[in-house]
C-alpha positions as CSV (number, residue, x, y, z in Angstrom):
1,M,4.1,10.5,4.3
2,R,7.2,10.8,6.0
3,I,9.8,8.4,4.9
4,K,13.5,8.2,5.1
5,P,16.4,5.7,3.5
6,F,18.0,3.4,6.1
7,R,21.4,1.3,7.0
8,G,19.8,-1.6,6.3
9,I,21.6,-5.2,7.2
10,R,21.5,-7.5,4.8
11,P,23.0,-11.3,3.6
12,P,25.6,-11.4,0.9
13,K,24.3,-11.9,-2.1
14,D,25.6,-15.8,-1.9
15,L,23.6,-16.7,1.0
16,V,20.2,-14.8,0.3
17,E,18.3,-18.0,-0.4
18,Q,19.6,-19.6,2.8
19,V,19.2,-16.8,4.9
20,S,15.7,-15.7,3.8
21,S,12.6,-17.5,4.9
22,R,9.0,-17.2,5.0
23,P,7.3,-14.6,7.4
24,Y,7.3,-15.5,11.3
25,D,3.2,-16.0,10.9
26,V,2.3,-18.3,8.1
27,L,3.8,-21.3,9.6
28,N,4.6,-23.2,12.8
29,S,7.2,-24.1,15.0
30,E,7.2,-27.5,13.8
31,E,7.1,-26.2,10.0
32,A,9.6,-24.1,10.8
33,R,11.8,-26.5,12.4
34,A,11.6,-28.5,9.1
35,E,12.2,-25.8,7.0
36,A,15.7,-24.7,8.6
37,A,16.8,-28.3,9.5
38,C,20.5,-28.7,8.6
39,N,20.7,-25.0,7.7
40,E,22.1,-22.5,10.8
41,K,21.7,-19.6,8.2
42,S,18.2,-20.1,8.1
43,L,16.3,-16.7,9.9
44,Y,13.9,-18.7,11.3
45,H,16.3,-19.2,13.9
46,I,15.8,-15.4,15.0
47,I,12.4,-15.0,14.0
48,K,11.1,-18.3,15.1
49,P,13.8,-18.6,17.9
50,E,11.8,-21.7,19.7
51,I,13.1,-24.0,16.9
52,N,16.5,-23.8,18.8
53,F,14.9,-25.4,21.9
54,A,13.5,-28.7,21.9
55,P,10.1,-29.4,20.6
56,G,7.2,-27.7,22.4
57,T,9.2,-25.6,24.3
58,D,7.0,-22.7,24.9
59,E,7.5,-19.6,22.2
60,H,7.2,-17.1,24.4
61,D,9.9,-18.4,27.2
62,P,12.3,-15.5,28.0
63,R,14.7,-18.1,27.3
64,V,13.1,-18.2,23.4
65,Y,13.6,-14.4,23.1
66,D,16.9,-14.3,25.0
67,A,18.2,-17.0,21.6
68,A,16.7,-14.6,19.0
69,V,19.4,-12.0,20.7
70,E,22.0,-14.5,20.6
71,Q,21.4,-15.7,17.2
72,F,21.0,-12.4,15.9
73,K,24.4,-11.5,17.2
74,L,26.0,-14.6,15.7
75,F,24.3,-13.9,12.3
76,K,26.1,-10.5,12.3
77,E,29.6,-12.1,13.7
78,K,29.7,-15.0,11.0
79,G,29.3,-12.2,8.4
80,W,25.4,-13.7,7.1
81,L,23.9,-10.5,7.8
82,V,25.8,-7.3,7.2
83,Q,25.0,-3.6,7.9
84,D,25.0,-1.2,4.5
85,T,27.5,1.6,5.0
86,E,25.1,4.5,4.2
87,E,21.7,4.7,4.3
88,K,19.0,3.6,1.1
89,Y,16.3,2.8,-0.5
90,Y,15.6,-0.6,-1.7
91,V,13.2,-2.0,-4.6
92,Y,11.5,-5.4,-4.0
93,A,9.6,-6.9,-6.8
94,Q,7.6,-10.4,-6.2
95,T,7.2,-12.3,-9.7
96,I,4.0,-14.9,-9.7
97,L,5.6,-17.5,-12.3
98,E,3.7,-18.7,-14.9
99,K,1.9,-22.3,-14.9
100,G,3.8,-24.9,-16.9
101,K,7.5,-23.8,-15.9
102,G,7.8,-26.1,-13.1
103,L,7.8,-23.0,-10.9
104,E,4.0,-23.1,-9.5
105,N,3.6,-22.6,-6.0
106,A,3.9,-25.8,-3.4
107,T,0.4,-26.6,-4.2
108,G,0.4,-26.4,-7.8
109,A,-1.8,-23.3,-7.6
110,V,-1.9,-20.4,-9.8
111,L,-3.3,-17.5,-8.4
112,S,-6.7,-16.3,-9.7
113,G,-5.6,-17.9,-13.0
114,E,-2.9,-15.7,-13.5
115,K,0.3,-15.7,-16.0
116,E,3.9,-14.0,-14.9
117,K,2.9,-10.8,-12.9
118,T,5.3,-8.5,-11.0
119,Q,4.9,-6.3,-8.1
120,Y,7.0,-3.9,-7.2
121,G,7.5,-2.3,-3.8
122,L,9.7,0.4,-2.4
123,V,11.5,-0.3,1.0
124,V,11.5,2.3,3.2
125,G,11.6,4.0,7.2
126,A,7.8,4.6,7.7
127,W,7.7,7.0,10.3
128,V,5.9,5.8,13.4
129,D,3.4,9.5,14.2
130,D,1.7,8.5,11.0
131,Y,0.8,5.3,12.5
132,L,-0.1,6.4,15.6
133,E,-2.1,9.5,13.9
134,G,-3.8,7.3,11.6
135,R,-1.9,8.6,8.1
136,I,-1.2,4.9,8.0
137,K,-4.8,3.0,7.8
138,K,-5.7,-0.2,9.0
139,H,-8.5,-2.3,8.2
140,E,-8.2,-4.9,11.0
141,L,-8.4,-5.3,14.3
142,T,-5.4,-6.5,16.1
143,R,-4.9,-9.0,18.9
144,R,-3.2,-7.8,22.1
145,D,-1.3,-11.1,23.2
146,K,0.0,-10.9,19.4
147,E,1.3,-7.6,19.7
148,E,2.8,-7.9,22.5
149,D,4.6,-10.9,21.6
150,R,6.0,-8.7,18.4
151,M,7.0,-5.9,20.3
152,K,9.0,-8.2,22.8
153,H,11.3,-9.0,19.6
154,V,11.6,-5.7,18.5
155,R,12.8,-4.5,21.9
156,V,15.1,-7.4,22.8
157,L,16.5,-7.2,19.1
158,N,16.3,-3.8,18.7
159,A,15.4,-4.1,15.3
160,N,12.6,-4.9,12.8
161,M,13.4,-8.2,11.7
162,E,10.4,-8.4,9.1
163,P,9.0,-5.7,7.0
164,V,5.2,-4.9,7.2
165,F,3.3,-4.6,4.0
166,F,1.6,-1.1,2.5
167,A,0.1,0.4,0.0
168,Y,-0.4,3.8,-1.3
169,P,-2.1,5.2,-4.4
170,H,-0.1,4.7,-7.3
171,R,1.9,7.8,-8.9
172,D,3.3,7.7,-12.1
173,D,6.4,9.5,-11.1
174,L,7.3,6.7,-8.8
175,D,6.5,4.2,-11.0
176,A,9.0,5.8,-13.7
177,I,11.8,6.1,-10.8
178,V,11.1,2.5,-9.9
179,A,11.6,1.6,-13.9
180,E,14.4,3.2,-14.3
181,V,16.0,1.3,-11.0
182,T,15.0,-1.8,-12.3
183,K,16.7,-1.4,-15.4
184,G,20.2,-2.2,-13.3
185,E,21.4,-5.4,-12.2
186,P,19.8,-6.6,-9.2
187,E,21.4,-7.6,-5.8
188,Y,19.2,-10.6,-5.6
189,D,17.3,-12.9,-7.8
190,F,15.7,-16.1,-6.6
191,V,12.8,-18.3,-6.9
192,A,12.3,-19.3,-3.1
193,A,11.1,-22.6,-2.0
194,P,8.7,-24.0,-1.1
195,E,6.1,-21.6,-2.3
196,G,8.1,-20.9,-5.9
197,F,7.8,-17.5,-6.0
198,R,10.7,-15.1,-7.6
199,H,12.0,-12.6,-5.3
200,T,14.0,-9.9,-6.8
201,F,16.0,-7.1,-5.0
202,W,17.7,-3.7,-6.0
203,I,19.5,-0.9,-4.1
204,I,18.9,2.5,-4.6
205,D,21.8,4.5,-3.5
206,N,21.6,7.6,-5.4
207,P,21.3,10.8,-3.2
208,A,19.5,12.7,-5.9
209,T,16.9,9.7,-6.2
210,I,16.4,9.2,-2.7
211,K,15.7,12.7,-2.3
212,K,13.2,12.8,-5.0
213,I,11.6,9.6,-3.3
214,T,11.4,11.2,0.3
215,E,9.5,14.4,-1.6
216,I,7.0,12.4,-3.5
217,F,6.2,10.6,-0.5
218,A,6.0,13.8,1.2
219,Q,2.8,14.2,-1.1
220,I,0.8,11.2,-0.3
221,P,-1.6,11.8,2.4
222,A,-2.1,8.4,3.2
223,M,-0.9,4.7,3.1
224,Y,-2.7,1.6,3.7
225,I,-1.5,-1.4,5.4
226,A,-2.2,-4.6,3.5
227,D,-0.5,-7.1,5.4
228,G,1.4,-7.1,9.2
229,H,-1.3,-5.4,11.0
230,H,0.5,-6.6,14.4
231,R,3.8,-6.2,13.3
232,S,2.6,-2.4,12.1
233,A,1.4,-1.8,15.7
234,A,4.2,-3.7,17.4
235,A,6.7,-1.4,15.9
236,A,5.0,1.8,15.9
237,R,4.6,1.0,19.5
238,V,8.0,0.3,20.1
239,G,9.2,3.4,18.2
240,A,7.0,5.4,20.8
241,E,8.1,3.9,23.8
242,L,11.6,4.4,22.8
243,K,11.0,7.8,22.1
244,G,9.4,8.9,25.4
245,Q,12.4,7.5,27.0
246,R,15.2,9.3,25.1
247,D,16.0,12.9,24.7
248,K,16.1,13.8,21.1
249,A,18.2,16.5,22.0
250,Q,21.2,14.4,22.5
251,S,21.8,14.2,18.8
252,T,21.2,16.2,15.8
253,K,20.4,13.0,14.0
254,E,16.9,12.0,13.3
255,P,16.4,8.7,15.7
256,E,16.1,5.6,13.5
257,Y,13.8,4.2,16.2
258,E,11.1,7.0,15.1
259,F,10.7,5.0,11.7
260,F,10.0,1.1,11.3
261,M,10.8,-1.0,8.2
262,A,8.1,-1.0,5.1
263,V,7.7,-2.2,1.5
264,C,5.2,-0.2,0.0
265,F,3.6,-1.1,-3.2
266,P,1.1,0.9,-5.2
267,D,-2.2,-0.5,-5.2
268,N,-3.1,-0.7,-8.6
269,Q,-0.4,-3.6,-9.1
270,L,-1.7,-5.6,-5.9
271,N,-2.8,-9.1,-5.9
272,I,-5.6,-9.9,-3.5
273,I,-7.0,-13.4,-3.6
274,D,-9.9,-15.2,-1.7
275,Y,-10.4,-16.3,1.5
276,N,-12.8,-19.3,2.1
277,R,-14.6,-21.1,4.3
278,V,-15.4,-24.5,5.5
279,V,-17.6,-25.3,8.2
280,K,-17.7,-29.0,10.5
281,D,-21.8,-29.4,10.6
282,L,-24.6,-28.1,9.2
283,N,-26.4,-27.2,12.5
284,G,-28.3,-29.9,12.1
285,L,-29.8,-29.7,9.4
286,T,-30.0,-31.9,6.2
287,E,-28.3,-31.0,3.2
288,E,-31.5,-30.9,1.4
289,E,-33.0,-28.7,4.4
290,F,-29.6,-26.4,3.9
291,L,-30.1,-26.1,0.3
292,K,-34.0,-25.4,1.1
293,A,-32.7,-22.4,3.7
294,L,-30.5,-21.4,1.3
295,E,-33.2,-20.5,-1.2
296,E,-34.9,-17.5,0.7
297,D,-31.6,-15.4,0.0
298,F,-29.6,-16.6,-2.9
299,E,-30.4,-17.5,-6.5
300,I,-28.9,-21.7,-6.5
301,S,-28.1,-23.6,-9.5
302,E,-25.8,-27.1,-9.5
303,Y,-22.8,-27.4,-11.9
304,R,-22.9,-30.0,-13.7
305,N,-20.0,-32.5,-13.9
306,I,-19.3,-31.8,-17.7
307,E,-18.7,-28.0,-17.0
308,I,-16.2,-28.5,-14.2
309,S,-12.9,-28.9,-15.2
310,N,-9.8,-30.7,-13.9
311,D,-8.4,-27.4,-12.1
312,L,-12.0,-26.6,-10.8
313,S,-11.8,-22.9,-12.4
314,A,-15.3,-23.7,-13.9
315,V,-16.4,-23.4,-10.4
316,K,-14.9,-20.5,-8.8
317,P,-17.6,-17.4,-8.1
318,K,-17.8,-15.2,-11.3
319,G,-18.2,-11.8,-9.3
320,L,-19.3,-9.9,-6.1
321,H,-22.2,-11.1,-4.6
322,N,-21.6,-15.0,-6.1
323,F,-20.6,-17.9,-4.0
324,S,-19.5,-21.5,-5.0
325,L,-20.9,-24.2,-2.3
326,Y,-19.2,-27.6,-2.2
327,L,-21.6,-30.0,-0.7
328,G,-22.6,-33.5,-0.6
329,G,-19.9,-34.1,-3.7
330,K,-21.6,-31.4,-5.9
331,W,-20.9,-27.9,-7.0
332,Y,-23.2,-24.7,-6.3
333,S,-23.6,-21.5,-7.6
334,L,-25.0,-19.3,-5.3
335,T,-26.0,-15.4,-6.2
336,A,-27.1,-13.2,-3.0
337,K,-30.7,-11.8,-4.5
338,E,-31.0,-8.2,-4.5
339,G,-32.3,-6.5,-1.3
340,R,-30.5,-8.9,0.6
341,Y,-27.3,-6.4,1.6
342,D,-27.1,-2.4,1.0
343,D,-24.7,-1.3,-2.0
344,A,-24.3,2.1,0.2
345,D,-22.8,0.6,3.6
346,P,-18.7,-0.3,3.0
347,I,-18.8,-3.5,5.4
348,G,-22.8,-4.4,4.5
349,V,-21.7,-5.2,0.8
350,L,-18.5,-7.3,1.3
351,D,-19.1,-10.8,0.6
352,V,-17.6,-11.8,3.7
353,T,-20.4,-9.9,5.6
354,I,-23.1,-11.3,3.5
355,S,-22.2,-14.8,3.7
356,S,-21.8,-14.5,7.6
357,N,-25.1,-12.8,7.9
358,L,-27.1,-15.0,5.8
359,I,-25.4,-18.3,6.2
360,L,-23.2,-19.0,8.7
361,D,-25.0,-16.6,11.4
362,K,-28.7,-17.3,9.9
363,I,-28.5,-21.1,8.9
364,L,-25.6,-22.2,10.7
365,G,-26.0,-20.6,13.9
366,I,-21.9,-19.6,13.4
367,K,-21.6,-15.9,15.1
368,D,-18.4,-15.5,16.1
369,L,-15.8,-15.9,13.5
370,R,-12.8,-15.6,15.6
371,S,-13.5,-17.9,18.0
372,D,-15.9,-20.9,17.0
373,K,-14.6,-23.9,16.8
374,R,-16.6,-25.2,14.0
375,I,-15.3,-22.9,11.1
376,D,-12.1,-23.1,9.2
377,F,-10.5,-20.4,6.6
378,V,-8.5,-21.2,3.8
379,G,-6.7,-19.0,1.7
380,G,-7.2,-19.3,-2.0
381,I,-3.5,-19.7,-2.6
382,R,-4.2,-23.5,-2.0
383,G,-7.3,-23.5,-4.8
384,L,-10.5,-24.8,-4.7
385,G,-9.1,-28.5,-4.7
386,E,-8.4,-28.0,-0.9
387,L,-11.8,-27.1,0.0
388,Q,-13.0,-30.2,-1.7
389,R,-10.2,-32.2,-0.3
390,R,-11.3,-31.3,3.0
391,V,-15.2,-32.0,2.9
392,D,-14.5,-35.1,1.0
393,S,-12.1,-36.5,3.7
394,G,-15.3,-36.0,6.4
395,E,-13.2,-33.9,7.9
396,M,-15.6,-31.2,7.2
397,K,-19.3,-30.8,6.0
398,M,-19.4,-27.7,3.5
399,A,-17.0,-25.5,2.0
400,L,-17.8,-22.2,0.8
401,A,-16.1,-20.1,-1.8
402,L,-15.8,-16.2,-2.1
403,Y,-15.0,-13.6,-4.6
404,P,-11.7,-11.6,-3.6
405,V,-11.9,-8.2,-2.4
406,T,-10.6,-5.5,-4.0
407,M,-8.1,-3.1,-3.3
408,Q,-10.7,-0.1,-3.4
409,Q,-13.1,-1.6,-1.1
410,I,-10.2,-1.8,1.8
411,I,-9.3,1.8,0.9
412,D,-12.9,2.6,1.3
413,I,-13.1,1.0,4.2
414,A,-10.0,2.1,6.2
415,D,-11.0,5.6,5.0
416,S,-14.4,5.3,6.6
417,G,-12.6,4.6,9.8
418,N,-14.4,1.0,9.5
419,I,-12.9,-2.4,10.3
420,M,-13.3,-5.5,8.0
421,P,-14.4,-8.4,9.2
422,P,-12.2,-11.5,10.5
423,K,-10.6,-13.6,7.7
424,T,-11.3,-11.0,4.9
425,T,-8.1,-10.3,3.0
426,W,-5.6,-12.8,1.8
427,F,-2.4,-11.3,0.0
428,E,-0.3,-13.3,-2.3
429,P,2.9,-13.5,-2.8
430,K,3.7,-12.7,1.1
431,L,7.0,-10.5,1.4
432,R,10.2,-12.7,2.1
433,S,11.8,-11.9,5.0
434,G,15.5,-11.6,5.9
435,L,16.3,-9.6,2.5
436,V,16.9,-6.5,4.5
437,I,16.6,-5.5,8.2
438,H,16.3,-1.9,9.9
439,E,18.1,-1.7,13.1
440,L,16.3,0.9,15.6
441,E,20.1,2.6,16.6
């Protein structure tokens, strides 16, 4: 893989908590407007620029993109964002904090029962051609309208405002470098509201260390997009456009627009959590008929109330091909029978495929997860209590909890050139935006 250091644009240490934000695509305009209320320094003014207008303003209005440019300029003029004078790499650590310390995420959930856990990523400039030629591998389809929106954003700002999230096959030599860097004093170290994860950030400015990191990455044959498929596609396409428009011979320096910003984590550190389903009706079946239909393909057992603890941990799926169903105020364990899936098929063996084929399509008549209005998806960060709440409220009829996919499954699918079904992976914590920005020129 070809990577390079870059002159990051970053907030001063004392402003990082005011400037940084959640990613643009994890909240809607009204939520961003509320989070940025009374905070003129919030990055939402740039990455969700519709909040600078009256509620209801179309986020794709040309005035909205113009406002992003004006806000970016203002942030630099005010000194809320300042560019480093030399090219650097950065280390970005995310920590899931132990439950009971008063620092759980906003829902009170703890990821997969984890106690304190940290993952360490290297912030780099990733080469556009590695994406275009398939060495940066994807496992999801992208929508052209979302790509176009992010492309406009990159074009008008001439910058990658938010990083993409990559995984690479872990290496002991890179782990050792990161371990040494993180012994030093971090540039940033804070717990972000409202999600309650800790974010820590170090600067790598030693030329020998920078050279060594670049050389090690050159030995890595592939990287994998964990989160940010639309941002990756948009950044690469803009880079390719600029490359086609400009004459590299005009400068002896490697063009910055041939690279886009990524945070690269070793694959053995990443935390993938469940991505669950809630459905509005049973396709005309009674609860008893639905359970009877499930018996053809699943072993079913009901959880007794005495087995269910207050945090519902007892009813979490126990492993691959085991599902938890909430229906009629009761939790059930469903285990797919042998012969109902193909272990040799990297797509067919996925629990999202099994549940889609044998439950959602076969019994409930839900064939297109992207467009059917009868189904919704709930990230495991919200806990099983959110599934139970949505059914008990009457909004939904049933909920299905899935066991998380593994990083190895993602790698196998990406390596085989296949694409995962919709709504398969949920990575947490999400990358914090605004810790560093990559300008294209």
